[in-house]
N, C-alpha and C positions, 0 to 999 in steps of 0.2 A: 251699869252700862260698860261694855267692853270698849276701850278707847283705841285698840289696835285694829286697823282695817282688816276685813276678812276676805277681801278679793283684790285682784290686780287693779281693777278699776278704782276701788277704794283707796289703794295705795297711790295711784296717780293724783287723786283728789287731795289726799293727805299731804303729799309732797308739795303740791302747789299751795295749799293752805298754809303750811309751815313757812314756805318762802315768802308768801304774801305778808304774814305776820312779821317776819324778820325785816322785810323791806319797809313795812309800815313803821316799825319801831326805829329803824335806822333813819328814815325820813323825819320822824318827830324829834329824834335826838340830834341828828347832824344832817340837816337838809342839803348842805353843800356837798357832802359825800355822795348823797343820792343823785344830785344834779350831775356830778362828775361821772358816776356810773352810767347815767343815761345819755351822756355825751353832750350835755348842755354846758355853756360857759358859766363860770362862777365869777361874779363881780365882787370887787372889794367894797364897792359902795353902790347903792341902788338909788335910782332917781325917784323923786316924789311921784306917787301914783303907780309905782312898780310894786305889784302885789305878788311877786314870785314866791316870797317866803310864806305868805298867806295861802297861796295855792298849794305849795309843797306840804304845808301842815294839813290842809283839807284832804289832799289826795293820799297822804300818808295815813291819816286816820281812816279813810275809806279802805285802804289796803289792809290795815290792821283788822278792821271789822270784817271785811270780806274773807280774810284768812281764817278768822274764827268760824265764820259760817261754813267754809269748806271743811275745816277740821271736825265740826259737829256733824256735817253730812257724811264724812268718811267714817266717823265713829258709829253712826247709826245705820250705815249702809243704805243711805237714802238714794236709791238708784234713779228715780225720776230727776233728782237734782243733778246727778252725774251727767245724764243725757242733756239736760238744759245747759250745762256748762260747755259741752261740746259745741253746741250751736252758737252760743254767744261768744265763746273764745275764738271761733272762726270769724265771727263778725268783727271782733276786736283785732284779730290778725289783719283783716282786710283794711279796716280804718287806719291802723297804725302804719301799714305798708303804704297806703295812699299818702299819708302825711310825709313819709320819707321821700316818696317818688315826686311829690309836688314841692319838695324842699321846705315844707312848713315845719319839719323836724330834722335834726341832724341825722346823717347816715347811720351813726352808731345806734340810734333809736330803733333801727330795724331789728336789733337784738331782742327788744321787747316784743315786737311783732312775731318774730320767729319763736320765742318762748311760748307765746300764746298759741300759735298755730301748732307747734309740735306737742304741746300739752293737750290740745284738743284732739289731735290725731291719736296720741297715746291712750287717752281715756276712751275715745271712740272705738279703737281697735280692741282694747280690753273688754269693753262692754259687748262688742260683737262676738269675740271668742267665748266669753262667758255664756252668752245666750246660745251660741251654737253648741257648746258643750252640754248645756242643760237640756236642749231639745234632742240631742243625740243619745243621751243616757236613758235607757228604758226604765220606767218606774216599776217598783215592786207592787204586786197586787195586794 
């Protein structure tokens, strides 16, 4: 199996996958660093019943797993998955933006929403251009 992406859309998926793996590992090793990157307050001491560290471990593990899925999809050029990510990354962009607008998340968290939205647009455009190029190239008899 060739692990290098063979298309622009594959590269957009691979880059996102690699970053998801890195963020997942960061969150597992140093959850406070990830909280700071996301714009959340880091407390020296947590109150009883505060499961922030548990949630950080769970979401970091999910990020690590998701990153591996994306890298596998990029390596196998699994185009239906690429399209699926465009749709759901736009949903993620919308939900995260609403969280910031309703002040359920700090303003800096909009960077995560923006990353999701821009990634979806980049993959979507790459898929569109690749399809347009395939349909405009005449096939040999």
